[in-house]
Every structure is written in structure tokens, then in C-alpha cells.
RODO-2510 file (C-alpha; in nm, 4 decimals, decimal comma):
residues 380
     n   res          X          Y          Z
     1     m     6,1109     8,4599    10,2474
     2     k     6,4552     8,5275    10,3963
     3     n     6,6152     8,2571    10,1818
     4     l     6,4298     8,3815     9,8730
     5     l     6,5632     8,7321     9,9306
     6     a     6,9143     8,6007     9,9791
     7     t     6,8872     8,4049     9,6547
     8     c     6,7643     8,7080     9,4633
     9     l     7,0428     8,9236     9,5987
    10     a     7,3037     8,6599     9,5241
    11     l     7,1901     8,6382     9,1628
    12     l     7,2373     9,0162     9,1237
    13     m     6,9967     9,0624     8,8348
    14     l     7,2109     9,2426     8,5815
    15     i     7,1510     9,5421     8,3619
    16     s     7,3657     9,5782     8,0537
    17     t     7,4405     9,9482     8,0302
    18     s     7,6242     9,8926     7,7029
    19     a     7,3007     9,7637     7,5542
    20     l     7,1635    10,1158     7,5785
    21     a     7,4910    10,2893     7,4860
    22     l     7,5864    10,4234     7,8289
    23     a     7,9580    10,3950     7,9069
    24     p     8,0604    10,3692     8,2735
    25     p     8,3123    10,6111     8,4254
    26     t     8,6825    10,5363     8,4574
    27     i     8,7469    10,4342     8,8175
    28     a     9,1030    10,4141     8,9510
    29     a     9,0722    10,0867     9,1416
    30     r     9,1455     9,7170     9,0876
    31     s     8,7834     9,6135     9,1056
    32     w     8,4532     9,7940     9,1523
    33     i     8,0774     9,7630     9,1233
    34     l     7,7772     9,9969     9,1421
    35     f     7,4504     9,8462     9,2559
    36     d     7,0920     9,9768     9,2661
    37     v     6,9315     9,8462     9,5844
    38     a     6,5598     9,8701     9,4955
    39     s     6,5888     9,7196     9,1480
    40     h     6,8584     9,4637     9,2417
    41     q     7,0608     9,5679     8,9387
    42     t     7,4291     9,6073     8,8776
    43     l     7,4516     9,9380     8,6936
    44     a     7,8201     9,9082     8,6075
    45     s     8,1250     9,7102     8,7163
    46     r     8,4873     9,6272     8,6428
    47     e     8,6404     9,2945     8,7436
    48     p     8,3602     9,2228     8,9952
    49     h     8,4675     8,8571     9,0258
    50     l     8,8371     8,9290     9,0772
    51     r     8,9625     8,7615     9,3950
    52     i     9,0666     9,0352     9,6367
    53     e     9,1797     9,0730     9,9962
    54     p     8,8788     9,2180    10,1826
    55     a     9,0828     9,3558    10,4748
    56     s     8,8455     9,5280    10,7198
    57     l     8,5504     9,4895    10,4830
    58     t     8,5456     9,1483    10,6540
    59     k     8,3848     9,3247    10,9485
    60     l     8,0604     9,3511    10,7511
    61     m     8,0157     8,9765    10,8001
    62     t     8,1111     9,0057    11,1666
    63     a     7,8513     9,2805    11,2102
    64     y     7,5922     9,0800    11,0166
    65     l     7,6302     8,7814    11,2501
    66     v     7,6194     8,9975    11,5625
    67     f     7,3014     9,1665    11,4355
    68     e     7,1597     8,8204    11,3688
    69     a     7,2470     8,7080    11,7237
    70     i     7,0721     9,0169    11,8649
    71     k     6,7646     8,9479    11,6506
    72     e     6,7548     8,5885    11,7755
    73     g     6,7866     8,6992    12,1394
    74     k     7,1343     8,5509    12,1956
    75     l     7,2808     8,8964    12,2618
    76     n     7,1468     9,2420    12,3430
    77     l     7,3035     9,5845    12,3013
    78     s     7,3297     9,6591    12,6747
    79     q     7,4787     9,3194    12,7585
    80     e     7,8173     9,3357    12,9345
    81     i     8,0859     9,1200    12,7735
    82     k     8,3891     8,9989    12,9681
    83     v     8,6663     9,0156    12,7118
    84     s     8,9269     8,7412    12,7031
    85     p     9,3040     8,8076    12,6833
    86     s     9,2942     8,6735    12,3246
    87     i     9,2289     9,0274    12,2007
    88     w     9,5998     9,0954    12,2540
    89     k     9,6827     8,8743    11,9572
    90     v     9,5764     9,1644    11,7320
    91     q     9,8765     9,2963    11,5400
    92     p    10,0322     9,6091    11,6958
    93     e     9,9669     9,8224    11,3868
    94     a     9,6049     9,7096    11,3495
    95     a     9,3116     9,9380    11,4308
    96     k     9,1839     9,8997    11,7881
    97     m     8,9358    10,0490    12,0314
    98     f     9,1874     9,9727    12,3122
    99     i     8,9763     9,7362    12,5182
   100     d     9,1042     9,6603    12,8677
   101     p     9,0662     9,2827    12,9274
   102     a     9,0253     9,3554    13,2975
   103     l     8,6966     9,5364    13,2291
   104     s     8,3631     9,4405    13,0789
   105     v     8,2332     9,6186    12,7695
   106     t     7,8816     9,6363    12,6253
   107     v     7,7820     9,4805    12,2948
   108     e     7,6764     9,8269    12,1748
   109     d     8,0219     9,9725    12,2437
   110     l     8,1863     9,6778    12,0729
   111     l     7,9697     9,7302    11,7650
   112     l     8,0567    10,0990    11,7571
   113     g     8,4232    10,0096    11,7882
   114     l     8,3898     9,7499    11,5135
   115     i     8,2072     9,9758    11,2663
   116     v     8,3245    10,3289    11,3452
   117     q     8,6824    10,2611    11,4537
   118     s     8,7243     9,9418    11,2479
   119     a     8,8701     9,7866    11,5628
   120     n     9,0173     9,4380    11,5344
   121     d     8,9984     9,3826    11,9093
   122     a     8,6252     9,4575    11,8961
   123     a     8,5841     9,2001    11,6171
   124     i     8,7494     8,9275    11,8230
   125     a     8,5506     9,0177    12,1340
   126     l     8,2219     9,0034    11,9396
   127     a     8,3181     8,6755    11,7740
   128     e     8,3780     8,5221    12,1160
   129     a     8,0523     8,6684    12,2467
   130     v     7,8569     8,4963    11,9694
   131     d     8,0416     8,1627    11,9515
   132     k     8,2737     8,1391    12,2552
   133     s     8,5812     8,1309    12,0291
   134     e     8,6935     8,3064    11,7134
   135     p     8,7557     7,9783    11,5195
   136     a     8,3970     7,8700    11,5870
   137     f     8,2741     8,2118    11,4773
   138     v     8,4779     8,1890    11,1561
   139     e     8,3053     7,8594    11,0782
   140     r     7,9741     8,0417    11,1168
   141     m     8,1006     8,3182    10,8865
   142     n     8,1752     8,0662    10,6117
   143     r     7,8441     7,8834    10,6562
   144     t     7,6608     8,2144    10,6310
   145     a     7,8638     8,3139    10,3255
   146     a     7,7509     7,9925    10,1551
   147     r     7,3872     8,0561    10,2540
   148     l     7,3961     8,4084    10,1121
   149     g     7,5471     8,2909     9,7857
   150     l     7,8949     8,4368     9,8385
   151     t     8,0496     8,1726     9,6168
   152     a     8,3969     8,3290     9,5919
   153     t     8,4471     8,4193     9,9576
   154     h     8,6372     8,2448    10,2365
   155     f     8,7154     8,3764    10,5842
   156     v     8,9876     8,2740    10,8296
   157     n     8,9373     8,5491    11,0879
   158     s     8,6726     8,7951    11,2072
   159     h     8,8569     9,1198    11,1292
   160     g     9,0376     9,0960    10,7960
   161     q     9,4009     9,0467    10,8893
   162     t     9,5968     8,9368    10,5807
   163     d     9,5961     8,5638    10,5036
   164     s     9,6259     8,3850    10,1701
   165     q     9,3065     8,1892    10,2456
   166     h     9,1084     8,4981    10,3430
   167     y     8,9508     8,6383    10,0276
   168     s     8,6376     8,7685     9,8562
   169     t     8,5234     8,9664     9,5503
   170     a     8,3540     9,3000     9,4880
   171     r     8,0457     9,1114     9,3756
   172     d     8,0257     8,9008     9,6931
   173     l     8,0841     9,2004     9,9163
   174     s     7,8052     9,3916     9,7435
   175     v     7,5668     9,1026     9,8114
   176     l     7,6703     9,0933    10,1774
   177     a     7,6339     9,4703    10,2177
   178     l     7,2935     9,4684    10,0521
   179     q     7,1707     9,1819    10,2670
   180     l     7,2869     9,3648    10,5789
   181     i     7,1024     9,6827    10,4776
   182     n     6,7803     9,4984    10,3928
   183     e     6,7730     9,2643    10,6930
   184     f     6,8853     9,5023    10,9664
   185     p     6,7756     9,8581    10,8767
   186     d     6,7716     9,9706    11,2422
   187     h     7,1216     9,8433    11,3194
   188     y     7,2478     9,9729    10,9856
   189     k     7,2166    10,3252    11,1261
   190     i     7,5365    10,2615    11,3246
   191     f     7,7307    10,2860    10,9979
   192     s     7,6521    10,6587    10,9777
   193     t     7,8162    10,7326    11,3138
   194     k     8,1045    10,9721    11,2535
   195     n     8,2922    10,9518    11,5843
   196     f     8,3144    10,7173    11,8818
   197     s     8,5021    10,7468    12,2108
   198     y     8,5981    10,4564    12,4335
   199     n     8,8480    10,4301    12,7166
   200     k     8,8999    10,8091    12,6859
   201     i     9,0203    10,7658    12,3268
   202     s     8,8151    10,9246    12,0476
   203     q     8,8420    10,8013    11,6876
   204     s     8,6674    10,9060    11,3668
   205     n     8,4927    10,6930    11,1083
   206     r     8,7325    10,6276    10,8201
   207     n     8,4509    10,6661    10,5661
   208     r     8,5257    11,0268    10,4636
   209     l     8,2132    11,0452    10,2473
   210     l     8,0092    11,0806    10,5663
   211     w     8,1500    11,4331    10,5915
   212     l     8,1633    11,5155    10,2200
   213     d     7,8212    11,3916    10,1018
   214     t     7,5142    11,4302    10,3232
   215     t     7,3307    11,1611    10,1234
   216     v     7,5866    10,8933    10,2221
   217     d     7,4797    10,6977    10,5333
   218     g     7,7417    10,4146    10,5457
   219     m     7,9140    10,1661    10,5084
   220     k     8,2771    10,0447    10,5610
   221     t     8,6415    10,0964    10,4731
   222     g     8,9239     9,8465    10,4423
   223     q     9,2998     9,8822    10,4034
   224     t     9,6196     9,6824    10,4278
   225     n     9,9531     9,7224    10,2536
   226     t     9,8730     9,4386    10,0141
   227     a     9,5022     9,5091     9,9664
   228     g     9,5261     9,8808     9,9031
   229     y     9,2449    10,1149    10,0032
   230     s     8,8838     9,9983     9,9693
   231     l     8,5456    10,1497    10,0469
   232     i     8,1878    10,0284    10,0359
   233     a     7,9559    10,3294    10,0406
   234     s     7,5797    10,3704    10,0245
   235     a     7,3754    10,6823     9,9536
   236     i     7,0065    10,7735     9,9329
   237     r     6,8875    11,0551     9,7059
   238     p     6,5437    11,1668     9,5781
   239     n     6,3981    10,9857     9,2774
   240     g     6,0698    11,1444     9,1737
   241     d     5,8217    11,0990     9,4588
   242     s     6,0409    10,8484     9,6414
   243     n     6,4014    10,7903     9,7439
   244     r     6,6590    10,5717     9,5794
   245     r     6,9601    10,3922     9,7301
   246     l     7,2804    10,3104     9,5425
   247     l     7,5662    10,1019     9,6754
   248     s     7,9237    10,1344     9,5500
   249     v     8,2117     9,8954     9,6129
   250     v     8,5601    10,0245     9,5282
   251     i     8,8479     9,7826     9,5871
   252     g     9,2222     9,8481     9,5809
   253     a     9,2574    10,2229     9,5301
   254     d     9,5980    10,3827     9,5877
   255     s     9,5087    10,5988     9,8871
   256     d     9,2407    10,7054    10,1322
   257     l     9,1771    11,0132     9,9167
   258     a     9,1522    10,8033     9,5985
   259     r     8,8996    10,5551     9,7394
   260     t     8,6888    10,8483     9,8615
   261     q     8,7019    11,0361     9,5309
   262     e     8,6398    10,7279     9,3163
   263     s     8,3459    10,6173     9,5308
   264     q     8,1948    10,9646     9,5077
   265     k     8,2452    10,9651     9,1296
   266     l     8,0744    10,6285     9,0962
   267     l     7,7742    10,7230     9,3103
   268     n     7,7303    11,0581     9,1329
   269     w     7,7447    10,8888     8,7924
   270     g     7,4749    10,6404     8,8921
   271     f     7,2368    10,8995     9,0305
   272     l     7,2878    11,1396     8,7404
   273     n     7,2590    10,8904     8,4548
   274     f     6,9892    10,6462     8,5671
   275     d     6,6229    10,6729     8,6557
   276     m     6,4493    10,4186     8,8750
   277     v     6,1045    10,3207     8,7444
   278     k     5,8391    10,1187     8,9248
   279     l     5,7203     9,8657     8,6692
   280     y     5,4761     9,6590     8,8739
   281     p     5,3390     9,7026     9,2283
   282     k     5,3343     9,4108     9,4672
   283     n     5,0658     9,1487     9,3909
   284     q     4,9487     9,3176     9,0700
   285     t     4,8184     9,0650     8,8166
   286     i     5,0211     9,0883     8,4977
   287     l     4,8409     8,8081     8,3166
   288     s     4,6112     8,5159     8,4035
   289     p     4,6938     8,2095     8,1927
   290     s     4,4844     7,8920     8,1883
   291     v     4,5541     7,6145     8,4365
   292     w     4,4954     7,2485     8,3538
   293     k     4,3766     6,9880     8,6078
   294     g     4,3234     7,2617     8,8650
   295     s     4,0540     7,3712     9,1086
   296     q     4,0256     7,6967     8,9105
   297     a     4,0510     7,7768     8,5432
   298     t     4,3215     8,0439     8,5580
   299     v     4,5996     8,1665     8,7850
   300     p     4,7106     8,5295     8,8285
   301     l     5,0823     8,5859     8,7706
   302     g     5,2906     8,8718     8,9085
   303     f     5,5342     8,9406     9,1938
   304     n     5,5048     8,9382     9,5726
   305     y     5,7218     9,2515     9,5885
   306     d     5,7320     9,5872     9,4129
   307     v     5,9303     9,5562     9,0902
   308     y     6,1645     9,8417     9,0074
   309     v     6,4029     9,8804     8,7165
   310     s     6,6852    10,1301     8,6724
   311     l     6,7329    10,2577     8,3196
   312     p     6,9653    10,5085     8,1560
   313     r     6,7784    10,8361     8,1379
   314     g     6,5655    10,8805     7,8277
   315     t     6,5499    10,5086     7,7424
   316     l     6,2173    10,4092     7,9015
   317     s     6,0459    10,4097     7,5608
   318     k     6,3049    10,1609     7,4306
   319     i     6,2304     9,8794     7,6733
   320     k     5,9916     9,5917     7,6152
   321     p     5,8684     9,3310     7,8657
   322     v     5,8759     8,9715     7,7394
   323     i     5,7193     8,6846     7,9347
   324     e     5,8418     8,3280     7,9052
   325     r     5,6451     8,0534     8,0794
   326     p     5,5765     7,6827     8,0427
   327     d     5,2609     7,5839     7,8605
   328     p     5,0514     7,4059     7,9714
   329     l     5,0430     7,5060     8,3383
   330     i     4,9326     7,2028     8,5377
   331     a     4,8016     7,2096     8,8956
   332     p     4,8863     7,1925     9,1772
   333     i     5,0658     7,5282     9,1830
   334     a     5,1941     7,6724     9,5113
   335     q     5,1435     8,0404     9,5891
   336     y     5,4498     8,2498     9,4969
   337     s     5,6146     7,9580     9,3203
   338     r     5,8045     8,0419     9,0033
   339     v     5,6006     7,9767     8,6915
   340     g     5,7942     8,1710     8,4335
   341     t     6,0321     8,4555     8,3638
   342     l     5,9833     8,8232     8,2889
   343     k     6,2605     8,9680     8,0743
   344     i     6,2993     9,3410     8,0252
   345     m     6,4496     9,3861     7,6785
   346     g     6,6310     9,6869     7,5354
   347     e     6,7555     9,7016     7,1779
   348     g     6,7332     9,3253     7,1504
   349     k     6,9284     9,2505     7,4695
   350     v     6,8131     9,1335     7,8112
   351     l     6,8460     9,4140     8,0642
   352     v     6,6730     9,2541     8,3616
   353     e     6,5455     8,9016     8,4238
   354     l     6,2894     8,8386     8,6986
   355     p     6,1196     8,5193     8,8255
   356     l     5,7448     8,5413     8,7513
   357     q     5,5317     8,4105     9,0385
   358     a     5,1881     8,2565     9,0890
   359     l     4,9992     8,5016     9,3113
   360     e     4,7475     8,2402     9,4254
   361     q     4,7620     7,8737     9,5174
   362     v     4,5868     7,6413     9,2727
   363     n     4,4899     7,3008     9,4097
   364     s     4,4344     6,9908     9,2027
   365     a     4,0888     6,9369     9,0576
   366     s     3,8706     6,6400     9,1421
   367     v     3,9423     6,3023     8,9841
   368     f     3,6727     6,3707     8,7249
   369     g     3,8115     6,7197     8,6550
   370     r     4,1661     6,5883     8,6083
   371     l     4,0435     6,3156     8,3758
   372     l     3,8405     6,5617     8,1698
   373     d     4,1392     6,7975     8,1361
   374     s     4,3621     6,5077     8,0371
   375     l     4,1274     6,4351     7,7457
   376     r     4,1131     6,8042     7,6524
   377     m     4,4924     6,8319     7,6629
   378     f     4,5219     6,5275     7,4372
   379     f     4,3019     6,6811     7,1699
   380     h     4,4432     7,0310     7,2319
***
């Protein structure tokens, strides 16, 4: 299930806003993307595949792997970490939580330093806690990037210090952020922390939207002289009887103020111009086509998750679901295996494409049943 979710997120099922005549806003940044979390749709983007320097957005992968280590029991939040002198290799101008190598520090404090203060020394300390050395941890980062489908991402360190071989894209970073939110909702709460003090030094979260917009609950900033100012931000606002989460990625703005304003503009535009609609509840049968050579005559098709779609407001009446599936369907068929595609069409264009699933397992029929169906298929 975990790998299936990662695959779905990596595919980023697209919505074509131009298909329904909705122009995106002008965003003053090199690259950007706006993503609807529940519907897995990109609502709008500009240069999402442009190779960029992720800077401290790298720390999302570091956090992801630390959360994973905690989930697997390799680390725990209260665990004391003896920090090695290697943390002093952090550049003097880089963000730090000012760890004293002579003292131990808890995993929880290191995570707060990593996320709230964007501390490079915390990133190195956590990397060594997970994998004994930062180079070994970086190998894990790249393996995980491949597993999550981050096809245009490569890491050389745990914190985002500039290197020509350290790169990503807005699209890849949106996948990583979304995976982090979905897999670790409890740990994700750390990203909403506004201030953190360590070693008698207090620092504020660089994500200014946490103060300006009460619906924003994370995520991460990044900045270097060559990368410019970047911000990944996520917000939850009411949508009918439920809540809706949008995720914005703004890369390469000119200033801290600009990345904040452009991220706010992008989130506001998404919430104001799109409605999220629940098309199909989990395990609802959409249709039940015939099955040949099977232990049962038909198989129910649907989805093993709630299916949402985000549409420009006022366009719900313009969409049309179209199902494409192989015919004939021949047993055996595994439960939740893909047996077709559901396309949501709008004005003749594909807005969303979803893998249609078999909701039940269908075993092979008896030898006599398979033979009989073979004859029927021949004449059919």
C-alpha cells in the first residue's frame, strides 16, 4: 500500500486548468506548483520540471528519513545523541542551532532545530544518528528519492549546502512534501512550530506565513545566494462539510518577503477558484463487468480509497467520466489490481486520470468452467 501511494503521488495526476478556461496567477518566481492533496491534482504550475537548487528544502528529505527511523524503532524522540565534531564543517554563514559537541542532544531537539531553525548542524547530527555517517545517509536519501519517484533529484548532503550535483525540481519537492504529510501526520505537526530555543538561543521559524495566515500549518523555507528564496507551504481551509489541504511550492523568489507574498497569492487563488468534489467513496462499485474463466460471473470495479477531484468553480456540470478497460476480462484477477482507467473529461480534454481497480479477488474457474468459457469466447 505504501509503494502504491508513493507511485500515485509520483505520477501527480494532472488537471488542465486551461481546459476549463481558468488562467493561473502571475507568480514572481523561477518555478512553482500548486497541488491539491486530497485529489492528487496539480492545479497550476510554471516550469515544474526546471532543475533548481533546493537549498534547505533538502531538509524535508532529512526529516522524512528521521521520521521513518522513528517509525521503525531505530530512533525515538527522547533518545540522547552524542554529536560528533563533524558538525563544525558547517559553513560559518549557514543556519545553526549551535550544538555543543561536548554535550548530548535529544532527537526531538534536533528535529526542532532542523525544521524550525533550518539548522545545518542539526541535519548532520541526525544523518549520523540514522546512518553513522553523513555520506551513508546521503546514499539513503538518493535511494529513497528513487523509491518515491523523484526522478530529477540528486542529493550530496543532508542540509542543502550549494553543490553542482545537488539538485531537484518543484515537481519532485511537491511529491516529497506530500508523501511526508501523508505518511507522518503526527510528526508533521512540528512544521507549525513558530519558535524554538536551544543552548539559550531562541530562533523563529522562517516560514512567515505561520504568522500571517492561520490556515497555514507548515512546511519549509530554503535560501542561498544562488538559489534565491524558496518556500513550500501547506494550508487547510473549509470545503463544504470537510476540510481541504493545498500545497504550494515557490522556488527562486527575489526575497523573503516575495516568497511569502507569492506563496500566499498562490494558496488564496487555489482556494478561491477551485471546489473539491468527492466523486466516489472508497470501495463503491462503479460497474460490474463480466469475467471469463472465473469463479464468479462478474467483478465489481471501483477504488480502494475515496476519490476526490478539484474543479474550477461552476464547472461540475461540464465534466464527464469515461471508463476504459480491457475486454474480455479473464480470471484470475487479484483484489485491487488495475483493470482499467477512469478519465474525467472536460470540454473534450482529460482533466484527471485514475487507475480503476478490481474490488474483489476473482479466482480461476474449474477446468470444465475454463473450457466452457473458452468455447463461448470463440463464438462470442
